[in-house]
N, C-alpha and C positions, 0 to 999 in steps of 0.2 A: 868972410863974416859968417857964412853958414856953418863952416867947420868950427868956429868958436862957439856958436850956439849949440851945435851938436855935442861938442866937448863939454860944455857946461851942463847940458841935459844928462849926459852919461855920468858926469861927476856927481850931479845931484841925486841921480838914481842910485849910484854906488853908496853915497852917504846915507840915503834913506834905507837901503838894504842893510848897511852896517848898523844903523840905529835900531832897526827892527830886530836884528839878530841880538844885539846887546840887551835890548828890552826883554826879549824872550828868555835869554839866558838869566837875566836878573830875576825874572818872575819864577823861573824854574828853581833857582837857588833859594829864593824866598819860600817856595812851596816845600822844598826839602827841609829847610829850617823849621817850618811849621809842623811838618810830620815828625821831626826829631823831638820838638818840644812837646807835642801831644803824646808821643810814645813814652817819653820820660814821665810826663804827668800821670798817665794811666798806670804805668808800672809802680810809681810811688804811691798811687792811690789804691794799690792792691788789686789791680785788674790786668794781670799779665796777658790774658787771652786777647783783650782788646788792644793792648800795647803791641802785640806781635805784628799785626798788620802794618802799623805805622813804622815800627822799627825795621821790619823786613824791607820796606821801601827805602829807608835811609841806608841800610846795609848794602842794597843793590847799587845805590848811587854814590855812596861814600864809604867804601870798604876799608878805608884807612882811618876812619873816625873811631879812635880807640874807645871813648866813652860810650858811643852808640853800639859798638860791637859787644862790649861788656853787657850793656842793658839788653841787647837782643838775645845774647846767650842766656841771661838770667830768665828772660821771658820764655824763651823756647824750652828751657829745662822745667819751668814751673807749670807748663801746660802739657800734660801727658797725652799721648795718643794711644789708641787701643793696641796697635802693633808695636809700640815701643820705639817707633822711628824718631820720636822727639829726642831721644838720647843720641842717635846717629847725627841728627841735624845739629844738636848742641856740640857734638864733637867737631863737626866741620867749622862751626862758628868759633869755638874756643881755639881750634887749630889756627884760624886766621889771626886771632889775638896773639897767639904765640909767635906767629910769623912777624907780626908788627912789633912785638916786645919779647924777644927771646929770653931775656933775663928777668922777666916778671914772674916772681915766685908764685903769686896767687893764680896767675894764668896757668902756669905749669901744674900746680896742685889740682886745679879744677879739671884740666885735661886728663891728668893721671886718674882722678876719681871717675871721670866719665868712661875712660877706657876700661877701667876695672868693672864698672857697672855693666858695660856692654859685653864683657867677657873677652876683650882683646888683650890677652895676657902679655904678649910681646910688646905691644905699644904701651901698656900700663907700666911695664918694667922699664922701658926706655925713658918714659917721663919720670918715673921714680928716680932713675939715675940722674936725670937733670935736676930734680928737686934736691937730691942729696948733694949734687955739685954746688948748687946755689945756697943751700941752707944747712949743710952738714947732716947729721943723722936724724932726719925728720922721721918721727914715729910712723906717720901714715905711709911714707915712702918705703921705709924699712919693712912695714907690715905687708905691703904689696909685693915687694921683692921676696920676702919670706914665703908668702902664699904661692907665688909663681915657682920658686925653687922647690917647694914641697910637692906641688902638683906635677912637676917635671922630673921628680926623683933625684934632684940634686941635693942629697942629704947633707953633705959636707958644707956646702954653701948655706943651706937652710940653718944648720947649726951655728955657723958664724954670724948669720944675720940675726938669729934669735938672741945670741949673746950680746950683740950690739943693741938690740931693741930693749933688753932688760937692763943694760948697763946704765941707762939713764936713771940717776937717783930720783929725779922728779917724775918718773913715769907713773902714770895712773894705770895700774895693771888691770883693773876692771874695764876701763875704757879700751885698753889695748886688746884684751881678750874679746871684747864685743866687736871691735873693728876686724880682728882676725877672723872671727866666726862669720861675719858678714862677707868678707872677701872670699873666704873659702866657699861659702854658699853661692856667691855670684860667679866664681870661677869654677 
């Protein structure tokens, strides 16, 4: 009889412990949901600096949440730091997004743009290749490849890329020239 009582007490304590664990986990998930909602609200309200804190917490707890990763990257890019480290942080965040969605053209374009801004020519060129693989002769990707080829003295390649860039009948040459000058200044 004592063994039955002891067994019942142990089972009751086990169920109590399990119940407390489930309740704590549920509260934690609810907290992450609240942080996510607040981060999105602040970002949409035009306050990326305030949104950063909330979205960073969500990113730490749910690094697979694609929408939250995108929002976190946007907020991080929008809040500059004195030393420019916000660009490197945004590269890491956008890199996570590319890991989650390797064929996401916008994610690749954004990562390519950030690499070019940071002066990471090889990485920018690699992402430009991926953008071209996904979208064909994308003007921004071709412009980055052209800039890298020029800066590295690959004149034959630069010539071919320039021909591809201007072959687009719909190309806005003023816009292309402006993009090229920005890329050359950044690299």
